[in-house]
All heavy atoms as an XYZ file, in Angstrom:
799
protein
N     -19.011     11.936     -2.543
C     -19.957     10.947     -2.984
C     -19.188      9.681     -3.380
O     -18.293      9.715     -4.202
C     -20.736     11.520     -4.157
C     -21.834     10.661     -4.628
S     -22.957     11.605     -5.654
C     -24.433     11.264     -4.778
N     -19.557      8.566     -2.763
C     -18.884      7.301     -3.008
C     -19.577      6.525     -4.116
O     -20.791      6.579     -4.257
C     -18.898      6.451     -1.732
C     -18.076      6.970     -0.566
C     -18.361      6.113      0.654
C     -16.609      6.961     -0.884
N     -18.791      5.772     -4.897
C     -19.402      4.903     -5.900
C     -20.289      3.854     -5.220
O     -20.062      3.472     -4.078
C     -18.214      4.246     -6.590
C     -17.025      5.022     -6.203
C     -17.343      5.733     -4.940
N     -21.283      3.386     -5.921
C     -22.243      2.423     -5.372
C     -21.549      1.166     -4.866
O     -21.898      0.635     -3.816
C     -23.276      2.066     -6.446
C     -24.423      1.243     -5.923
C     -25.281      1.995     -4.902
O     -25.371      3.203     -4.934
N     -25.871      1.265     -3.996
N     -20.559      0.689     -5.596
C     -19.857     -0.536     -5.200
C     -19.147     -0.350     -3.858
O     -19.147     -1.232     -3.012
C     -18.862     -0.908     -6.296
C     -18.252     -2.267     -6.130
C     -17.415     -2.624     -7.303
N     -16.209     -1.807     -7.278
C     -15.310     -1.761     -8.227
N     -15.476     -2.481     -9.303
N     -14.250     -1.019     -8.125
N     -18.549      0.850     -3.663
C     -17.847      1.115     -2.417
C     -18.835      1.271     -1.255
O     -18.583      0.798     -0.154
C     -16.985      2.372     -2.541
C     -16.105      2.596     -1.334
S     -14.995      3.967     -1.554
C     -13.713      3.169     -2.485
N     -19.973      1.915     -1.507
C     -21.003      2.058     -0.473
C     -21.466      0.686     -0.001
O     -21.632      0.452      1.191
C     -22.205      2.836     -1.016
C     -22.002      4.309     -1.103
C     -23.267      4.962     -1.599
C     -23.036      6.421     -1.887
N     -24.231      7.056     -2.464
N     -21.659     -0.227     -0.954
C     -22.102     -1.576     -0.610
C     -21.043     -2.293      0.224
O     -21.363     -2.942      1.219
C     -22.411     -2.367     -1.882
C     -22.925     -3.764     -1.599
C     -23.386     -4.432     -2.861
C     -23.788     -5.861     -2.718
N     -24.066     -6.418     -1.465
N     -19.778     -2.132     -0.127
C     -18.694     -2.777      0.614
C     -18.631     -2.257      2.048
O     -18.403     -3.021      2.986
C     -17.368     -2.556     -0.092
N     -18.857     -0.958      2.223
C     -18.795     -0.358      3.553
C     -19.972     -0.824      4.401
O     -19.804     -1.165      5.568
C     -18.753      1.179      3.450
C     -17.413      1.613      2.844
C     -18.942      1.824      4.817
C     -17.379      3.065      2.453
N     -21.142     -0.842      3.831
C     -22.310     -1.262      4.602
C     -22.294     -2.759      4.883
O     -22.752     -3.191      5.933
C     -23.622     -0.879      3.889
O     -23.618     -1.404      2.571
C     -23.803      0.611      3.848
N     -21.756     -3.553      3.976
C     -21.687     -5.000      4.184
C     -20.651     -5.388      5.235
O     -20.852     -6.334      5.983
C     -21.358     -5.728      2.878
C     -22.525     -5.728      1.903
O     -23.628     -5.305      2.301
O     -22.314     -6.139      0.750
N     -19.545     -4.666      5.287
C     -18.470     -5.029      6.200
C     -17.739     -3.775      6.694
O     -16.662     -3.447      6.194
C     -17.501     -5.978      5.496
C     -16.560     -6.640      6.466
O     -16.534     -6.333      7.649
N     -15.764     -7.563      5.965
N     -18.284     -3.078      7.688
C     -17.639     -1.850      8.158
C     -16.267     -2.094      8.787
O     -15.400     -1.233      8.756
C     -18.630     -1.286      9.174
C     -19.537     -2.400      9.517
C     -19.519     -3.354      8.370
N     -16.035     -3.288      9.330
C     -14.740     -3.590      9.939
C     -13.624     -3.596      8.890
O     -12.502     -3.203      9.147
C     -14.796     -4.935     10.658
C     -13.522     -5.233     11.402
C     -13.674     -6.434     12.275
C     -12.314     -6.831     12.752
N     -11.937     -6.868     13.989
N     -13.949     -4.029      7.670
C     -12.964     -4.051      6.591
C     -12.482     -2.634      6.281
O     -11.299     -2.395      6.098
C     -13.575     -4.698      5.351
C     -12.583     -5.091      4.311
C     -13.258     -5.902      3.234
C     -12.216     -6.684      2.481
N     -12.793     -7.603      1.537
N     -13.412     -1.682      6.243
C     -13.048     -0.292      6.023
C     -12.203      0.221      7.175
O     -11.211      0.918      6.967
C     -14.297      0.576      5.844
C     -14.021      2.068      5.699
C     -13.306      2.324      4.381
C     -15.286      2.869      5.793
N     -12.571     -0.131      8.397
C     -11.821      0.322      9.568
C     -10.377     -0.166      9.505
O      -9.453      0.569      9.868
C     -12.488     -0.168     10.846
N     -10.151     -1.372      9.029
C      -8.790     -1.895      8.908
C      -7.967     -1.085      7.912
O      -6.756     -0.989      8.035
C      -8.804     -3.355      8.488
C      -9.248     -4.263      9.593
O      -9.197     -3.905     10.769
N      -9.705     -5.452      9.234
N      -8.614     -0.519      6.904
C      -7.901      0.280      5.906
C      -7.567      1.675      6.403
O      -6.562      2.239      6.019
C      -8.740      0.406      4.624
C      -8.809     -0.801      3.732
C      -9.754     -0.537      2.582
C      -7.437     -1.170      3.208
N      -8.425      2.261      7.250
C      -8.235      3.660      7.612
C      -7.741      3.881      9.036
O      -7.438      5.005      9.405
C      -9.520      4.480      7.368
C     -10.667      3.972      8.219
C      -9.880      4.492      5.900
C     -11.925      4.812      8.129
N      -7.649      2.842      9.860
C      -7.142      2.992     11.222
C      -5.648      3.297     11.195
O      -4.891      2.709     10.416
C      -7.361      1.715     12.032
C      -8.793      1.552     12.488
O      -9.551      2.532     12.419
O      -9.147      0.435     12.907
N      -5.225      4.212     12.080
C      -3.808      4.528     12.199
C      -3.105      3.432     12.983
O      -3.614      2.958     13.997
C      -3.612      5.857     12.925
C      -4.095      7.098     12.200
C      -3.867      8.323     13.067
C      -3.393      7.263     10.876
N      -1.942      3.022     12.489
C      -1.131      2.027     13.186
C       0.316      2.498     13.204
O       0.743      3.306     12.373
C      -1.211      0.636     12.509
C      -2.595      0.060     12.590
C      -0.760      0.697     11.087
N       1.075      1.994     14.175
C       2.502      2.285     14.229
C       3.208      1.482     13.152
O       2.974      0.287     13.009
C       3.076      1.927     15.605
C       2.538      2.829     16.689
O       2.331      4.018     16.468
N       2.295      2.263     17.855
N       4.076      2.143     12.411
C       4.755      1.494     11.294
C       6.096      0.914     11.719
O       6.776      1.476     12.574
C       5.002      2.500     10.168
C       3.771      3.126      9.536
C       4.187      4.159      8.514
C       2.917      2.064      8.885
N       6.512     -0.199     11.117
C       7.865     -0.702     11.349
C       8.884      0.245     10.723
O       8.551      1.076      9.876
C       7.867     -2.068     10.654
C       6.733     -2.037      9.702
C       5.745     -1.058     10.217
N      10.120      0.134     11.124
C      11.147      1.106     10.738
C      11.334      1.236      9.221
O      11.492      2.344      8.712
C      12.478      0.768     11.398
O      12.906     -0.515     11.004
N      11.296      0.126      8.477
C      11.516      0.217      7.029
C      10.424      1.034      6.353
O      10.696      1.890      5.524
C      11.564     -1.178      6.380
O      10.398     -1.895      6.741
C      12.791     -1.945      6.801
N       9.202      0.783      6.735
C       8.080      1.507      6.154
C       8.017      2.938      6.679
O       7.654      3.860      5.956
C       6.780      0.760      6.448
C       5.605      1.010      5.531
C       5.995      0.761      4.080
C       4.443      0.137      5.895
N       8.403      3.136      7.938
C       8.422      4.472      8.535
C       9.382      5.386      7.775
O       9.070      6.545      7.503
C       8.832      4.375      9.996
C       8.698      5.668     10.759
C       9.104      5.527     12.209
N       8.472      4.377     12.831
C       9.105      3.529     13.634
N      10.384      3.698     13.925
N       8.478      2.512     14.161
N      10.537      4.874      7.405
C      11.513      5.669      6.649
C      10.986      6.013      5.263
O      11.184      7.106      4.764
C      12.829      4.912      6.525
C      13.570      4.768      7.840
C      14.726      3.800      7.743
O      15.067      3.362      6.634
O      15.278      3.464      8.806
N      10.299      5.081      4.640
C       9.765      5.307      3.296
C       8.646      6.339      3.314
O       8.610      7.260      2.508
C       9.249      3.992      2.698
C       8.803      4.120      1.275
C       9.711      3.966      0.243
C       7.489      4.402      0.955
C       9.317      4.085     -1.080
C       7.078      4.527     -0.350
C       7.998      4.371     -1.371
N       7.705      6.187      4.249
C       6.532      7.054      4.319
C       6.867      8.403      4.952
O       6.301      9.425      4.581
C       5.390      6.342      5.090
C       4.217      7.260      5.325
C       4.953      5.116      4.332
N       7.791      8.408      5.906
C       8.148      9.653      6.581
C       7.254      9.977      7.764
O       7.236     11.106      8.235
N       6.486      9.006      8.234
C       5.617      9.175      9.399
C       5.728      7.936     10.277
O       6.012      6.844      9.786
C       4.157      9.328      8.971
C       3.851     10.601      8.238
C       2.383     10.651      7.824
O       1.847      9.676      7.315
N       1.753     11.784      8.048
N       5.485      8.111     11.569
C       5.541      6.958     12.463
C       4.215      6.218     12.516
O       4.173      5.045     12.841
C       5.951      7.393     13.873
O       5.007      8.303     14.388
N       3.113      6.921     12.196
C       1.801      6.289     12.162
C       1.080      6.677     10.885
O       1.157      7.819     10.451
C       0.931      6.752     13.331
C       1.240      6.147     14.645
C       0.169      6.527     15.653
O      -0.439      7.578     15.556
N      -0.057      5.649     16.618
N       0.390      5.724     10.312
C      -0.441      5.997      9.146
C      -1.410      4.838      8.954
O      -1.273      3.797      9.590
C       0.406      6.231      7.881
O      -0.423      6.732      6.843
C       1.095      4.983      7.410
N      -2.345      5.006      8.065
C      -3.283      3.922      7.757
C      -2.756      3.120      6.571
O      -1.886      3.582      5.832
C      -4.663      4.488      7.419
O      -4.596      5.224      6.214
N      -3.297      1.927      6.390
C      -2.890      1.108      5.243
C      -3.214      1.793      3.938
O      -2.426      1.779      2.997
C      -3.634     -0.235      5.303
C      -2.727     -1.381      5.559
C      -3.406     -2.696      5.685
N      -4.335     -3.022      4.627
C      -5.340     -3.862      4.773
N      -5.561     -4.434      5.919
N      -6.144     -4.112      3.779
N      -4.381      2.427      3.886
C      -4.801      3.118      2.674
C      -3.860      4.279      2.359
O      -3.420      4.445      1.221
C      -6.240      3.608      2.821
C      -6.859      4.272      1.608
C      -6.889      3.319      0.428
C      -8.266      4.744      1.930
N      -3.530      5.061      3.361
C      -2.619      6.190      3.171
C      -1.241      5.720      2.733
O      -0.607      6.328      1.864
C      -2.515      6.985      4.470
O      -1.561      8.003      4.355
N      -0.776      4.633      3.321
C       0.528      4.083      2.965
C       0.532      3.625      1.514
O       1.468      3.920      0.765
C       0.854      2.933      3.898
S       2.478      2.241      3.616
N      -0.514      2.922      1.102
C      -0.604      2.463     -0.285
C      -0.617      3.655     -1.237
O       0.038      3.636     -2.276
C      -1.849      1.604     -0.496
C      -1.997      1.137     -1.909
C      -1.234      0.082     -2.373
C      -2.854      1.770     -2.783
C      -1.333     -0.341     -3.694
C      -2.971      1.353     -4.097
C      -2.207      0.294     -4.550
N      -1.347      4.701     -0.874
C      -1.413      5.888     -1.733
C      -0.044      6.555     -1.858
O       0.329      7.032     -2.930
C      -2.456      6.870     -1.190
C      -3.873      6.341     -1.384
S      -5.161      7.292     -0.555
C      -4.941      8.894     -1.260
N       0.725      6.572     -0.770
C       2.074      7.157     -0.835
C       3.012      6.317     -1.702
O       3.816      6.853     -2.456
C       2.655      7.318      0.562
C       2.020      8.454      1.311
C       2.651      8.585      2.676
N       1.975      9.595      3.428
C       2.504     10.786      3.678
N       3.709     11.096      3.259
N       1.825     11.666      4.380
N       2.901      5.003     -1.596
C       3.723      4.118     -2.436
C       3.351      4.319     -3.900
O       4.228      4.443     -4.766
C       3.569      2.642     -2.010
C       4.209      1.714     -3.022
C       4.159      2.419     -0.633
N       2.069      4.381     -4.198
C       1.615      4.579     -5.575
C       2.084      5.939     -6.101
O       2.544      6.062     -7.237
C       0.101      4.465     -5.653
C      -0.417      4.697     -7.029
C      -1.205      5.715     -7.447
C      -0.132      3.932     -8.207
N      -1.444      5.617     -8.792
C      -0.796      4.522     -9.281
C       0.614      2.787     -8.431
C      -0.735      4.023    -10.565
C       0.671      2.288     -9.729
C       0.005      2.901    -10.764
N       2.014      6.967     -5.271
C       2.486      8.295     -5.659
C       3.984      8.271     -5.965
O       4.445      8.879     -6.933
C       2.178      9.288     -4.542
O       2.721     10.542     -4.835
N       4.750      7.547     -5.139
C       6.192      7.417     -5.354
C       6.470      6.724     -6.689
O       7.351      7.138     -7.446
C       6.805      6.618     -4.194
C       8.289      6.401     -4.327
C       9.182      7.385     -3.938
C       8.802      5.208     -4.839
C      10.552      7.186     -4.060
C      10.152      5.005     -4.959
C      11.024      6.003     -4.572
O      12.373      5.815     -4.700
N       5.717      5.686     -6.988
C       5.892      4.953     -8.248
C       5.627      5.870     -9.440
O       6.393      5.899    -10.396
C       4.981      3.715     -8.283
C       5.468      2.670     -7.283
C       4.903      3.120     -9.686
C       4.494      1.544     -7.025
N       4.539      6.621     -9.378
C       4.181      7.522    -10.479
C       5.191      8.660    -10.618
O       5.593      9.003    -11.735
C       2.774      8.095    -10.269
C       1.665      7.069    -10.333
C       1.568      6.392    -11.668
C       0.757      7.224    -12.620
N       0.563      6.604    -13.922
N       5.600      9.254     -9.502
C       6.536     10.381     -9.518
C       7.877      9.984    -10.111
O       8.495     10.755    -10.844
C       6.745     10.926     -8.091
O       5.479     11.311     -7.560
C       7.681     12.119     -8.088
N       8.326      8.785     -9.792
C       9.641      8.328    -10.250
C       9.585      7.478    -11.516
O      10.585      6.852    -11.884
C      10.339      7.558     -9.124
C      10.686      8.465     -7.981
O      11.490      9.372     -8.119
N      10.045      8.254     -6.850
N       8.428      7.435    -12.181
C       8.262      6.681    -13.432
C       8.783      5.251    -13.330
O       9.580      4.796    -14.148
C       8.960      7.401    -14.588
C       8.344      8.740    -14.866
O       7.125      8.883    -14.813
N       9.178      9.724    -15.135
N       8.303      4.535    -12.323
C       8.785      3.177    -12.094
C       7.929      2.106    -12.771
O       8.267      0.932    -12.726
C       8.871      2.901    -10.589
C       9.891      3.758     -9.843
C       9.855      3.467     -8.355
C      11.291      3.549    -10.390
N       6.834      2.501    -13.408
C       6.054      1.526    -14.160
C       6.811      1.149    -15.425
O       7.428      1.988    -16.069
C       4.696      2.097    -14.536
C       3.681      2.032    -13.424
C       2.340      2.525    -13.889
O       2.186      3.718    -14.102
N       1.395      1.630    -14.042
N       6.773     -0.113    -15.750
C       7.416     -0.603    -16.963
C       6.735      0.045    -18.169
O       5.516     -0.021    -18.296
C       7.279     -2.124    -17.026
C       8.120     -2.747    -18.121
O       8.259     -2.119    -19.198
O       8.624     -3.853    -17.911
N       7.497      0.685    -19.068
C       6.876      1.342    -20.220
C       6.170      0.376    -21.175
O       5.210      0.752    -21.839
C       8.036      2.043    -20.917
C       9.277      1.542    -20.306
C       8.928      0.851    -19.035
N       6.627     -0.868    -21.223
C       6.014     -1.852    -22.115
C       4.805     -2.543    -21.502
O       3.928     -3.009    -22.220
C       7.048     -2.912    -22.514
C       8.209     -2.290    -23.250
O       8.036     -1.358    -24.022
N       9.405     -2.782    -22.984
N       4.782     -2.633    -20.175
C       3.682     -3.294    -19.470
C       3.371     -2.481    -18.219
O       4.060     -2.593    -17.214
C       4.071     -4.723    -19.095
C       2.946     -5.468    -18.428
O       1.865     -4.934    -18.201
N       3.197     -6.731    -18.105
N       2.332     -1.669    -18.276
C       1.992     -0.763    -17.178
C       1.509     -1.504    -15.930
O       1.344     -0.900    -14.884
C       0.912      0.242    -17.617
C       1.376      1.201    -18.670
C       2.337      2.195    -18.078
C       2.686      3.261    -19.096
N       3.551      4.279    -18.577
N       1.296     -2.801    -16.019
C       0.887     -3.589    -14.857
C       2.072     -4.063    -14.030
O       1.886     -4.747    -13.030
C       0.056     -4.802    -15.286
C      -1.294     -4.392    -15.809
O      -1.893     -3.437    -15.312
N      -1.771     -5.091    -16.811
N       3.287     -3.691    -14.441
C       4.500     -4.104    -13.740
C       5.233     -2.867    -13.248
O       5.345     -1.869    -13.961
C       5.423     -4.928    -14.675
C       6.745     -5.241    -14.014
C       4.723     -6.197    -15.118
N       5.735     -2.952    -12.015
C       6.518     -1.863    -11.429
C       7.962     -2.336    -11.329
O       8.248     -3.407    -10.783
C       5.996     -1.502    -10.022
C       6.884     -0.474     -9.371
C       4.563     -1.023    -10.103
N       8.884     -1.546    -11.883
C      10.313     -1.813    -11.737
C      10.777     -1.110    -10.467
O      10.771      0.109    -10.394
C      11.090     -1.284    -12.944
C      10.690     -1.989    -14.216
O      10.544     -3.193    -14.241
N      10.503     -1.227    -15.273
N      11.173     -1.891     -9.460
C      11.516     -1.334     -8.152
C      12.919     -0.741     -8.149
O      13.858     -1.358     -8.638
C      11.427     -2.409     -7.090
S       9.801     -3.153     -6.952
N      13.045      0.466     -7.579
C      14.372      1.014     -7.320
C      14.790      0.546     -5.918
O      14.074     -0.201     -5.260
C      14.367      2.547     -7.455
C      13.460      3.236     -6.459
O      12.813      2.545     -5.641
O      13.397      4.477     -6.497
N      15.964      0.953     -5.463
C      16.475      0.459     -4.185
C      15.556      0.815     -3.020
O      15.339      0.010     -2.123
C      17.887      1.005     -3.929
C      18.941      0.419     -4.843
C      18.993     -1.106     -4.784
O      18.960     -1.678     -3.681
O      19.050     -1.731     -5.859
N      15.003      2.019     -3.021
C      14.134      2.455     -1.934
C      12.853      1.613     -1.899
O      12.397      1.211     -0.825
C      13.799      3.934     -2.108
C      13.091      4.546     -0.939
C      12.958      6.044     -1.114
C      12.249      6.659      0.083
N      12.075      8.090     -0.057
N      12.289      1.330     -3.045
C      11.060      0.546     -3.118
C      11.325     -0.927     -2.800
O      10.499     -1.590     -2.177
C      10.443      0.695     -4.510
C       8.965      0.410     -4.660
C       8.136      1.224     -3.683
C       8.508      0.698     -6.071
N      12.495     -1.433     -3.197
C      12.850     -2.819     -2.884
C      12.867     -3.044     -1.377
O      12.551     -4.129     -0.899
C      14.225     -3.175     -3.452
C      14.234     -3.523     -4.896
C      15.647     -3.908     -5.314
C      15.741     -4.072     -6.805
N      17.123     -4.377     -7.211
N      13.251     -2.002     -0.622
C      13.330     -2.116      0.828
C      12.004     -2.463      1.481
O      11.966     -3.134      2.507
N      10.902     -2.017      0.896
C       9.604     -2.319      1.496
C       8.837     -3.418      0.764
O       7.857     -3.914      1.269
C       8.723     -1.057      1.600
C       8.384     -0.486      0.229
C       9.355     -0.035      2.497
C       7.287      0.537      0.259
N       9.312     -3.802     -0.414
C       8.624     -4.834     -1.201
C       9.421     -6.133     -1.261
O       9.519     -6.784     -2.295
C       8.314     -4.319     -2.613
C       7.402     -3.098     -2.678
C       7.179     -2.675     -4.122
C       6.077     -3.363     -1.997
N      10.027     -6.482     -0.144
C      10.732     -7.753      0.042
C      11.883     -7.960     -0.924
O      12.220     -9.085     -1.283
C       9.746     -8.927     -0.056
C       8.533     -8.866      0.882
C       7.619    -10.046      0.619
C       8.954     -8.813      2.322
N      12.493     -6.899     -1.408
C      13.669     -6.990     -2.261
C      13.417     -7.449     -3.680
O      14.348     -7.789     -4.403
N      12.164     -7.470     -4.106
C      11.845     -7.932     -5.453
C      12.201     -6.856     -6.478
O      11.906     -5.695     -6.283
C      10.360     -8.273     -5.555
C       9.949     -9.420     -4.665
C       8.481     -9.754     -4.827
O       7.812     -9.264     -5.720
N       7.981    -10.606     -3.948
N      12.835     -7.244     -7.602
C      13.186     -6.254     -8.619
C      11.982     -5.760     -9.416
O      11.956     -4.622     -9.876
C      14.165     -6.982     -9.530
C      13.895     -8.428     -9.306
C      13.358     -8.567     -7.921
N      10.974     -6.618     -9.585
C       9.737     -6.241    -10.285
C       8.551     -6.790     -9.515
O       8.614     -7.870     -8.948
C       9.700     -6.812    -11.708
C      10.549     -6.084    -12.687
C      10.253     -6.548    -14.105
O       9.858     -7.684    -14.332
N      10.432     -5.655    -15.063
N       7.463     -5.992     -9.530
C       6.251     -6.377     -8.812
C       5.050     -6.092     -9.706
O       4.997     -5.045    -10.352
C       6.125     -5.569     -7.499
C       4.822     -5.857     -6.805
C       7.289     -5.842     -6.574
N       4.104     -7.010     -9.745
C       2.843     -6.771    -10.443
C       2.022     -5.787     -9.614
O       2.061     -5.828     -8.392
C       2.055     -8.069    -10.584
C       2.699     -9.099    -11.467
C       2.369     -8.891    -12.931
O       1.328     -8.285    -13.227
O       3.161     -9.344    -13.763
N       1.273     -4.906    -10.285
C       0.438     -3.952     -9.559
C      -0.555     -4.660     -8.648
O      -0.856     -4.178     -7.559
C      -0.321     -3.046    -10.537
C       0.486     -1.920    -11.153
C      -0.385     -1.115    -12.108
C       1.070     -1.013    -10.104
N      -1.054     -5.789     -9.064
C      -2.022     -6.526     -8.261
C      -1.416     -7.045     -6.951
O      -2.131     -7.288     -5.983
C      -2.590     -7.679     -9.070
N      -0.093     -7.211     -6.911
C       0.586     -7.710     -5.715
C       0.845     -6.611     -4.689
O       1.079     -6.912     -3.523
C       1.941     -8.318     -6.080
C       1.897     -9.541     -6.936
C       3.309     -9.988     -7.310
O       4.117    -10.211     -6.396
O       3.595    -10.067     -8.511
N       0.840     -5.357     -5.106
C       1.215     -4.250     -4.219
C       0.444     -4.218     -2.908
O       1.067     -4.135     -1.846
C       1.066     -2.907     -4.940
C       2.276     -2.406     -5.704
C       1.967     -1.065     -6.350
C       3.494     -2.313     -4.849
N      -0.881     -4.251     -2.918
C      -1.595     -4.187     -1.640
C      -1.206     -5.309     -0.674
O      -1.055     -5.080      0.523
C      -3.068     -4.286     -2.041
C      -3.116     -3.825     -3.443
C      -1.812     -4.243     -4.057
N      -1.035     -6.514     -1.197
C      -0.669     -7.642     -0.334
C       0.730     -7.461      0.247
O       0.968     -7.774      1.419
C      -0.753     -8.947     -1.117
N       1.661     -6.950     -0.547
C       3.021     -6.743     -0.057
C       3.073     -5.630      0.977
O       3.836     -5.703      1.947
C       3.964     -6.425     -1.225
C       4.245     -7.591     -2.165
C       5.013     -7.127     -3.385
C       5.002     -8.687     -1.446
N       2.269     -4.606      0.808
C       2.233     -3.517      1.785
C       1.541     -3.994      3.061
O       1.955     -3.654      4.171
C       1.532     -2.284      1.188
C       2.420     -1.697      0.092
C       1.241     -1.241      2.257
C       1.770     -0.623     -0.736
N       0.526     -4.818      2.908
C      -0.219     -5.326      4.062
C       0.675     -6.149      4.995
O       0.440     -6.194      6.203
C      -1.394     -6.174      3.567
C      -2.292     -6.674      4.662
C      -3.436     -7.468      4.076
C      -4.314     -8.050      5.177
N      -5.406     -8.840      4.629
N       1.715     -6.766      4.460
C       2.628     -7.567      5.289
C       3.297     -6.736      6.373
O       3.699     -7.269      7.405
C       3.702     -8.214      4.409
C       3.239     -9.278      3.433
C       4.389     -9.726      2.550
C       2.636    -10.457      4.173
N       3.428     -5.435      6.159
C       4.088     -4.561      7.138
C       3.163     -4.153      8.283
O       3.618     -3.584      9.263
C       4.588     -3.283      6.452
C       5.704     -3.534      5.499
N       6.999     -3.753      5.902
C       5.717     -3.619      4.152
C       7.766     -3.946      4.840
N       7.002     -3.876      3.766
N       1.871     -4.417      8.138
C       0.908     -3.993      9.152
C       0.576     -5.163     10.061
O       0.284     -6.259      9.579
C      -0.367     -3.445      8.478
C      -0.141     -2.108      7.857
C       0.447     -1.999      6.619
C      -0.491     -0.966      8.530
C       0.673     -0.772      6.040
C      -0.280      0.281      7.976
C       0.304      0.378      6.725
N       0.611     -4.938     11.371
C       0.346     -6.050     12.312
C      -1.104     -6.496     12.231
O      -1.994     -5.712     11.963
C       0.649     -5.425     13.683
C       0.492     -3.957     13.479
C       0.857     -3.685     12.051
N      -1.302     -7.779     12.480
C      -2.663     -8.316     12.494
C      -3.343     -7.854     13.778
O      -2.725     -7.779     14.829
C      -2.649     -9.835     12.457
C      -2.207    -10.394     11.141
C      -2.736    -11.793     11.015
C      -2.257    -12.401      9.724
N      -3.228    -12.485      8.732
N      -4.636     -7.559     13.654
C      -5.398     -7.138     14.823
C      -5.838     -8.373     15.599
O      -6.260     -9.366     15.001
C      -6.620     -6.333     14.402
C      -6.266     -4.976     13.879
C      -7.468     -4.072     13.883
O      -8.490     -4.414     14.499
O      -7.374     -3.015     13.266
N      -5.764     -8.301     16.932
C      -6.264     -9.443     17.711
C      -7.778     -9.555     17.583
O      -8.473     -8.558     17.477
C      -5.850     -9.106     19.141
C      -5.627     -7.635     19.152
C      -5.246     -7.247     17.749
N      -8.265    -10.784     17.586
C      -9.712    -11.004     17.436
C     -10.407    -10.932     18.773
O      -9.922    -11.089     19.787
C      -9.975    -12.347     16.771
C      -9.534    -12.337     15.344
C      -9.915    -13.617     14.666
C      -9.501    -13.550     13.200
N      -9.845    -14.711     12.463
């Protein structure tokens, strides 16, 4: 059962959902991190978030900031710290744009 807000987003713009769940070939840096050659943007984001939680990379003083280790820096443009709000945009950079 989906929340009402998500149902509305899907019905208003089904292509947006398709962009999140379609499988795409990953570039080598992201492929090494995820461990798969193909995945969806949503799945990739979930794996990155799981890695952050598993390795306690959130700043203890500010949970909205992620302190990147070397492996995470490889996919997040080498930044030492990243705001949680920036994560989806940084991960999206690794996914090719779909032709119109």
